C-alpha positions in Angstrom: 8.1 7.6 21.3 4.4 7.9 21.2 2.7 6.1 24.2 0.8 3.2 23.1 -2.3 4.7 24.8 -2.3 7.9 23.1 -5.2 9.1 21.0 -4.3 9.8 17.4 -5.6 13.1 15.9 -8.5 11.1 14.1 -9.5 9.6 17.2 -9.9 12.9 18.9 -11.5 14.1 16.1 -14.2 11.4 16.2 -14.8 11.8 19.9 -15.3 15.6 19.6 -17.6 15.2 16.5 -19.8 13.1 19.0 -19.4 15.6 21.9 -20.7 18.4 20.0 -23.5 16.3 18.5 -24.5 15.2 22.0 -23.9 18.8 23.6 -26.4 20.5 20.9 -28.9 17.5 21.7 -28.9 18.3 25.2 -29.2 21.7 25.0 -31.7 21.6 22.7 -33.9 19.7 24.7 -33.6 16.7 22.7 -32.2 14.7 25.4 -34.0 16.7 28.4 -32.8 16.6 32.0 -33.0 13.1 33.5 -33.2 11.4 29.9 -30.8 8.5 29.3 -28.4 8.6 26.3 -27.6 5.9 24.0 -24.8 3.6 25.4 -21.1 3.6 24.0 -22.1 0.7 21.6 -25.2 2.4 20.3 -23.2 5.9 19.9 -20.4 3.9 18.2 -22.8 2.2 15.7 -24.5 5.3 15.0 -21.4 7.7 14.4 -19.3 4.9 12.9 -16.6 5.3 15.4 -14.8 2.9 17.8 -16.3 2.2 21.2 -12.9 4.2 22.3 -13.8 7.3 20.6 -17.4 7.0 22.1 -15.9 6.5 25.6 -14.1 9.4 25.3 -17.0 11.5 24.3 -19.1 10.4 27.2 -16.1 11.1 29.7 -16.0 14.7 28.3 -19.9 14.8 28.6 -19.2 14.0 32.1 -16.6 16.6 32.5 -18.5 19.4 31.6 -21.6 18.6 34.0 -23.9 17.6 31.3 -24.2 13.8 32.2 -23.8 11.4 34.9 -22.7 7.9 34.1 -23.6 4.9 36.3 -22.7 1.4 35.8 -26.0 -0.7 34.6 -28.2 2.6 34.7 -26.1 4.1 31.8 -25.6 7.8 31.4 -28.5 10.3 32.1 -28.6 14.2 31.6 -27.9 16.3 34.7 -29.6 19.6 35.9 -28.7 22.7 34.2 -27.2 23.8 37.6 -24.3 20.9 37.0 -23.6 22.4 33.6 -20.5 24.2 33.0 -22.0 26.7 31.3 -18.7 28.8 30.7 -16.7 26.2 29.2 -16.3 27.2 25.4 -17.7 23.9 24.2 -21.1 24.5 26.2 -21.4 28.4 26.1 -21.2 28.7 22.4 -24.0 26.1 21.8 -25.9 27.7 25.0 -26.1 31.3 23.2 -28.1 29.4 20.4 -30.1 26.9 22.3 -31.0 28.3 25.6 -34.5 30.2 25.6 -34.0 31.7 29.1 -34.0 35.6 29.2 -32.1 35.5 32.5 -29.5 33.3 30.9 -28.4 36.1 28.6 -29.2 38.8 31.4 -26.7 37.0 33.6 -24.1 37.2 30.7 -24.4 41.1 30.5 -24.4 41.5 34.2 -20.9 39.5 33.9 -19.8 41.8 31.5 -20.8 44.9 33.7 -18.5 43.7 36.3 -15.5 42.7 33.9 -15.5 45.2 31.3 -15.8 48.7 33.0 -12.8 47.5 35.2 -11.0 46.4 32.3 -11.4 49.6 30.6 -10.3 51.4 33.6 -7.0 49.2 33.6 -6.3 49.6 29.9 -6.5 53.6 30.5 -3.7 53.1 33.0 -1.7 50.1 31.2 -2.3 49.9 27.5 0.6 50.1 25.5 0.9 52.1 22.2 0.6 48.6 20.2 -2.4 48.3 22.4 -4.0 51.5 21.4 -3.0 51.0 17.7 -5.0 47.4 17.6 -8.1 48.8 19.6 -8.4 51.9 17.4 -8.0 49.7 14.2 -11.0 47.6 15.4 -12.9 50.7 16.1 -12.0 52.2 12.5 -13.3 48.7 11.0 -16.4 49.3 12.9 -16.7 52.6 11.5 -16.5 51.3 8.1 -19.4 49.1 8.4 -21.7 51.8 10.4 -23.2 53.1 7.2 -27.1 52.9 8.1 -27.0 49.3 9.5 -24.1 47.1 10.8 -22.4 45.4 8.0 -21.0 42.1 7.7 -17.6 43.0 9.5 -19.0 44.7 12.1 -19.2 41.8 14.4 -15.7 40.6 13.9 -14.6 44.3 14.5 -16.6 44.5 17.6 -15.3 41.4 19.3 -11.9 42.6 18.5 -12.4 45.7 20.0 -13.7 44.3 23.5 -11.0 41.7 23.6 -8.3 44.3 22.8 -9.5 46.3 26.1 -9.4 43.3 27.8 -5.7 42.1 26.9 -4.6 45.7 27.2 -5.9 45.7 31.0 -2.8 43.5 31.5 -4.9 41.1 33.9 -4.7 37.2 33.2 -8.1 36.7 34.8 -9.8 39.0 32.6 -8.1 37.6 29.3 -9.8 34.2 30.2 -13.0 35.6 30.1 -12.6 36.7 26.4 -14.9 33.7 25.6 -17.5 34.8 27.5 -17.5 38.2 26.0 -17.7 36.7 22.6 -20.4 34.5 23.6 -22.6 37.5 25.0 -21.6 39.2 21.8 -23.0 36.5 19.8 -26.2 36.3 21.5 -26.8 40.1 21.8 -26.9 40.7 17.9 -28.8 37.7 17.4 -31.6 38.4 20.2 -31.5 42.1 20.3 -31.4 42.9 16.6 -34.9 44.6 16.7 -34.0 46.8 19.9 -30.4 47.5 19.6 -28.9 51.3 19.1 -28.4 52.0 15.7 -24.8 51.3 14.3 -24.0 54.9 14.6 -25.0 55.5 17.9 -23.1 52.3 19.4 -20.3 53.4 17.2 -20.1 56.6 19.1 -20.4 55.0 22.4 -17.5 52.6 21.5 -15.5 55.8 20.3 -16.4 57.3 23.7 -14.3 54.4 25.3 -11.5 54.4 23.3 -11.0 58.1 23.7 -10.9 58.0 27.6 -8.3 54.9 26.9 -6.1 57.0 24.7 -6.3 60.0 27.0 -5.3 57.8 29.8 -8.6 58.7 31.7 -9.3 55.3 34.0 -12.5 56.8 35.5 -14.1 58.1 32.3 -12.9 55.1 30.4 -15.0 52.8 33.2 -18.1 55.3 33.0 -18.0 55.1 29.3 -17.7 51.1 29.2 -20.6 51.1 31.8 -22.7 53.2 29.6 -22.1 50.9 26.6 -23.1 48.1 28.3 -26.2 49.5 30.2 -27.7 50.1 26.6 -26.8 46.4 26.1 -28.6 45.5 29.3 -31.7 47.6 28.3 -31.9 45.6 24.9 -32.2 42.6 26.8 -34.7 43.4 29.4 -36.8 44.7 26.6 -37.2 41.0 25.3 -40.0 38.9 26.1 -39.6 35.4 26.4 -41.3 34.5 23.0 -38.9 36.6 21.3 -36.0 34.7 22.7 -37.9 31.5 21.7 -37.9 32.8 18.1 -34.5 33.5 17.9 -33.7 30.2 19.2 -35.8 28.7 16.5 -34.0 30.6 14.0 -30.7 29.3 15.5 -31.7 25.8 14.5 -30.9 26.7 11.0 -27.2 27.6 12.1 -25.1 24.1 11.6 -21.6 25.3 12.5 -20.5 25.4 16.1 -21.3 29.0 17.5 -17.6 29.3 18.1 -16.8 29.7 14.5 -19.4 32.9 14.4 -18.5 36.2 15.4 -21.7 38.3 16.2 -22.1 41.3 18.3 -24.1 43.5 20.6 -22.3 46.4 22.7 
């Protein structure tokens, strides 16, 4: 029997819609640090939902470190240091809204810590099925690399990197795939003008796969490092104004970033 206090699917969707709206509002600066958010009744009225749904939304925001709720004072936006930026609910929006170059550089630095080691492990552990999936992603990238990166490049690039991480056979790395995807999303949007050509990027990806297929862990590690260092150079070339311009362009994106598949790498 369904518990009496269990949230219905409709209720869950209603509170999640408020969460998406407020996460975007907070990360875009519409509600800056220290600002007060509408109370539950105001949120419920504005979104046409029950106070229960509004309360669930506020609890979710608090769990993400975005707000702090106090009796009589209400909910206020916390400093960015408190935000759980690696949570998918936050990270997908952050790559569209944050205008701090160091934020994106940190994502690349994290990839440099994880992905070369993942490639090294994949060279030792990948099954034949893993290799088939990674090669299929590489071939999909190749089909989109005629002159410029075609529409299917982004999804294939994400699949390539995710396939290598999965082939590493490390569950911790697997849980970081969302972070890698967000970094790829940010990369193509922000470094398009500085990024390698499609063919040059494809050759770097192919070098990674060839080392994995030949079961050469050290070569795979080195090839992935070279690939990511190129991405890091792209970010280092960005000026803050360029990031702000890209973030402004991101205002035109209406769907949640998790539904987008972009790439750099």
